[in-house]
Structures are given as C-alpha cells and as structure tokens.
C-alpha positions as CSV (number, residue, x, y, z in Angstrom):
1,M,117.5,95.4,95.8
2,P,116.0,92.8,93.6
3,L,113.7,94.2,90.4
4,F,110.9,92.0,91.4
5,R,111.0,92.0,94.9
6,P,107.8,90.8,97.0
7,L,105.4,93.6,97.8
8,L,103.4,91.3,100.5
9,A,105.2,89.4,103.2
10,N,105.7,85.3,102.5
11,A,105.2,86.0,98.7
12,G,107.8,84.0,96.9
13,F,108.2,83.4,93.4
14,G,106.7,80.1,94.1
15,R,103.4,81.3,95.8
16,R,103.2,83.8,93.0
17,L,103.3,81.1,90.4
18,V,100.6,79.1,91.9
19,A,98.3,82.2,92.4
20,C,98.9,83.1,88.5
21,I,98.3,79.7,87.4
22,G,94.8,79.7,89.5
23,A,93.9,82.9,88.8
24,A,94.1,81.8,84.7
25,I,92.5,78.5,85.4
26,G,89.8,80.4,87.8
27,I,88.9,82.9,85.1
28,A,88.8,80.7,82.1
29,L,86.6,77.9,83.9
30,T,84.2,80.6,85.0
31,M,84.0,81.5,81.7
32,V,83.2,78.1,80.6
33,V,80.7,77.3,83.3
34,C,79.0,80.6,82.7
35,S,78.5,80.0,79.2
36,Q,76.2,77.4,79.7
37,V,73.6,79.0,81.6
38,P,70.9,79.8,79.1
39,W,69.5,83.2,80.6
40,I,73.0,85.1,79.9
41,E,72.2,86.0,76.7
42,G,71.9,89.1,74.2
43,D,74.4,91.8,75.0
44,L,75.2,90.7,78.6
45,P,78.7,89.6,79.0
46,I,79.3,86.1,80.2
47,I,82.0,87.4,82.9
48,V,82.2,90.9,84.3
49,A,85.2,92.7,84.5
50,P,85.3,93.2,88.3
51,L,85.6,89.5,88.0
52,G,89.5,90.0,87.2
53,A,90.0,91.5,90.4
54,S,88.2,89.3,92.3
55,A,90.2,86.7,90.7
56,V,93.8,88.4,92.1
57,L,92.2,88.5,95.4
58,A,90.6,85.3,95.5
59,F,94.0,83.7,94.7
60,A,97.1,85.9,95.2
61,V,95.8,86.5,98.8
62,P,93.3,83.5,99.7
63,A,94.0,84.5,103.9
64,S,92.8,88.4,103.4
65,P,89.6,89.3,104.7
66,L,88.5,91.0,101.3
67,A,88.9,87.6,99.5
68,Q,86.7,85.5,101.2
69,P,83.8,83.9,99.8
70,W,81.4,85.9,101.3
71,P,83.0,89.3,100.3
72,V,83.4,88.0,96.7
73,V,80.0,86.7,96.3
74,G,78.1,88.7,98.5
75,G,80.1,92.5,97.6
76,N,80.0,91.9,94.4
77,I,76.1,91.3,94.0
78,L,75.3,93.7,96.6
79,S,77.3,96.5,95.0
80,T,75.8,95.7,91.8
81,L,72.6,95.9,93.1
82,V,73.5,99.6,94.7
83,G,74.8,100.6,91.4
84,V,71.4,99.6,89.4
85,A,69.9,101.5,91.9
86,A,71.6,104.8,91.7
87,F,71.4,104.5,87.6
88,Q,67.8,104.5,88.0
89,A,67.4,106.9,90.5
90,I,69.8,109.4,89.3
91,P,69.7,111.0,85.8
92,N,72.9,112.4,85.8
93,V,75.5,109.3,85.1
94,T,78.8,111.3,86.5
95,V,76.6,112.0,89.8
96,A,74.9,108.4,89.5
97,A,78.9,106.7,89.1
98,G,80.2,108.4,92.0
99,V,77.0,107.7,94.4
100,A,77.0,104.3,93.4
101,V,80.5,103.3,94.4
102,G,80.5,105.3,97.6
103,C,77.2,104.0,98.7
104,A,78.6,100.2,97.5
105,I,81.3,100.7,100.1
106,L,79.3,101.4,102.7
107,A,76.5,98.5,102.1
108,M,79.2,96.0,101.8
109,S,81.0,97.7,105.2
110,L,77.5,97.1,107.2
111,C,76.7,93.4,105.5
112,R,80.6,92.4,106.3
113,C,81.6,91.8,102.8
114,L,84.0,94.5,101.6
115,H,85.3,93.7,98.3
116,P,87.3,95.9,96.4
117,P,85.9,94.6,92.8
118,G,82.4,95.2,94.0
119,G,83.1,99.0,93.4
120,A,83.9,98.2,89.9
121,A,80.9,95.9,90.0
122,A,79.0,99.3,91.1
123,L,80.5,101.3,88.7
124,T,79.4,98.8,85.6
125,A,76.1,98.9,86.4
126,V,76.1,102.6,85.6
127,I,78.3,103.0,82.8
128,G,77.8,99.8,81.0
129,S,76.0,98.8,78.0
130,A,72.2,99.2,77.1
131,G,72.0,95.6,77.7
132,I,72.8,95.7,81.2
133,H,70.9,99.0,81.8
134,D,68.1,96.8,80.6
135,A,68.5,93.6,82.5
136,G,67.8,95.6,85.7
137,Y,68.6,94.1,89.1
138,A,68.9,91.0,87.3
139,F,72.3,92.1,86.3
140,A,73.5,91.5,89.7
141,F,72.2,87.7,89.7
142,A,73.1,86.7,86.1
143,P,76.0,86.8,85.4
144,V,77.7,88.7,88.7
145,G,76.2,86.4,90.9
146,I,76.9,83.5,89.0
147,N,80.5,84.5,88.1
148,S,81.0,85.2,91.6
149,I,79.9,81.7,92.9
150,A,81.5,79.8,90.2
151,L,85.0,81.8,90.8
152,V,84.9,81.1,95.0
153,S,84.0,77.2,94.0
154,I,87.0,77.1,91.6
155,G,88.9,79.1,94.0
156,I,88.4,76.6,97.0
157,F,89.0,73.4,95.0
158,Y,92.2,74.8,93.8
159,H,93.3,75.7,97.2
160,R,92.8,72.2,98.7
161,M,94.9,71.2,95.7
162,T,97.5,73.2,96.4
163,A,97.3,73.1,100.0
164,L,96.6,76.3,100.8
165,S,93.8,77.5,103.0
166,Y,90.7,78.6,101.7
167,P,88.4,80.2,103.0
168,H,90.5,81.2,105.3
169,E,90.2,80.5,109.1
170,P,91.7,83.3,111.4
171,A,93.4,81.9,114.3
172,S,91.2,80.8,116.7
173,P,91.2,82.4,120.1
174,V,92.3,79.0,121.8
175,A,95.0,79.0,119.5
176,V,96.1,82.5,120.2
177,A,96.1,81.6,123.8
178,A,97.7,78.6,123.6
179,A,100.8,80.4,121.8
180,V,101.0,83.6,124.0
181,E,103.9,83.4,126.6
182,P,103.7,85.1,129.9
183,G,103.3,88.8,129.3
184,G,103.5,88.3,125.9
185,I,100.9,90.2,123.2
186,R,97.5,89.1,123.2
187,V,94.4,89.7,121.0
188,E,93.4,93.1,123.7
189,D,96.8,94.5,123.0
190,I,96.4,94.5,119.5
191,D,93.0,95.8,119.4
192,A,93.8,98.6,121.8
193,A,97.0,99.4,119.1
194,L,94.8,99.2,116.1
195,A,92.0,101.8,117.9
196,E,95.0,104.5,118.1
197,T,95.9,103.6,114.5
198,P,94.1,106.0,111.8
199,D,94.6,102.8,108.9
200,A,92.9,99.7,108.3
201,F,94.9,96.5,107.7
202,D,94.2,93.3,105.3
203,I,94.7,90.9,108.1
204,A,92.6,89.1,110.7
205,P,93.6,90.5,114.5
206,E,93.8,86.9,115.3
207,D,96.1,86.2,112.6
208,L,98.3,89.4,113.4
209,T,98.2,88.3,117.3
210,L,99.8,85.0,116.6
211,L,102.3,86.3,113.9
212,L,103.4,89.1,116.3
213,E,103.7,86.3,119.5
214,R,105.5,84.2,117.1
215,A,107.9,87.1,116.2
216,E,108.5,87.4,119.4
217,H,109.3,84.0,120.4
218,F,112.2,84.0,117.7
219,A,113.3,87.0,118.8
220,Q,113.8,86.0,122.4
221,A,115.3,82.4,121.1
222,R,118.2,84.4,119.2
223,R,118.6,86.5,122.0
224,K,119.5,83.5,124.4
225,K,122.0,82.1,121.3
C-alpha cells in the first residue's frame, strides 16, 4: 500500500500539487490585499486563522458544496457574528465558546452556507485578543469578511487558469437525465438511499447520481467484453 495514497477520490499527486500551489498563492495574496485596507489596524490581524482551513477547501476540494463562494464568505461572516454575540451575552468563556460553535453550525445550516472553518471563526470571536473583542461585530466584516471575499476571488481566478470548475456547478437535471440509461439510477433513487443513511456526504446529489450512472455504464461495457 502506498504511504501517501490519496484520501480523496480522483486526487492524484498532480491535483494535490495544483492545490498546494493555489493555497499558497491564495493565502499570500489575501494577506497582501488585506494589508492595504486602512481600517484593519490596531490589534486586529491582517488575516484570521480560519482562512487557512478555508483555503484547504477552496483549493484542494473546489467541487465540495462546503467550499463554494457563498459558504466561504457567508459561513465565515455569519459564524463570526454568532461568536461575537455569544461572547457579549455569556460571561463564562467556556460556555460562550461551546454555544458559539454550536449556534454557528445551526445558523450556517439554516442559511445554506455550512463551512467547517466557520466554527473556528466563531471560536476566534470568543477566545480572541482584546482587540478582537473591542472590534465587536465589525470584526466579522473586517478582517473576516474581507479575507473571505479576497480568498474566494483569488480562488475563482486560479481555478479558471488551471482549468478546474470553481464555483462548482453540480450536474444539471437535464445532463443527468441524458446520461441515465433505461432502468438506470436516477436522482430520486439517490434521494431515497440517502434518506435511509444516517450520514451526510460531501457531494451534491446530482453529481453523485451522474457519477454512479457513469460507473454503471462502464461496468456494463466491461461485462460485454
């Protein structure tokens, strides 16, 4: 078994290298851009730590629903707002930290912008420096919001230069229907199967349908040989 066998499907060394270069460029340029913003000053950081995790998603798994522009921007900003509210409303930092992350997940889920680094953004608003606490709700927009918008913009440009789709567009119903063979897997079959599964999967149902259908197509072709 290879020591560094890809954890993700279709993620060979070439794709990982492209992701590494993209994340490095994305974070560096985000810092350059945000350092020019005059209202990011004092004890506030030029870039927040959760952006590192956002970069992993945006550059390493750009097809993930969790890595799309709205989850990156909306998830980080909304979660930070929740974190600030929790810090200001709950005197006990330990309790505030737990409430901030839990409520951030709920808020992101309701607003369709679930983004794992958002949990870190909410936590940062609670356990961050005095400058972060003094900034209050403004911290969610500068630097968090500006960081997120800059990273997404750089990601869109970079992925277009490397011929990858970002923002990712899930397979359209028309494309899925055209690919489905008579008696093959359909979107409603995927929905029914997912309804019986307790786990959530990091792939759009339309993409999953098309992938399984194409796999069935190749399986049938192999059996006919």
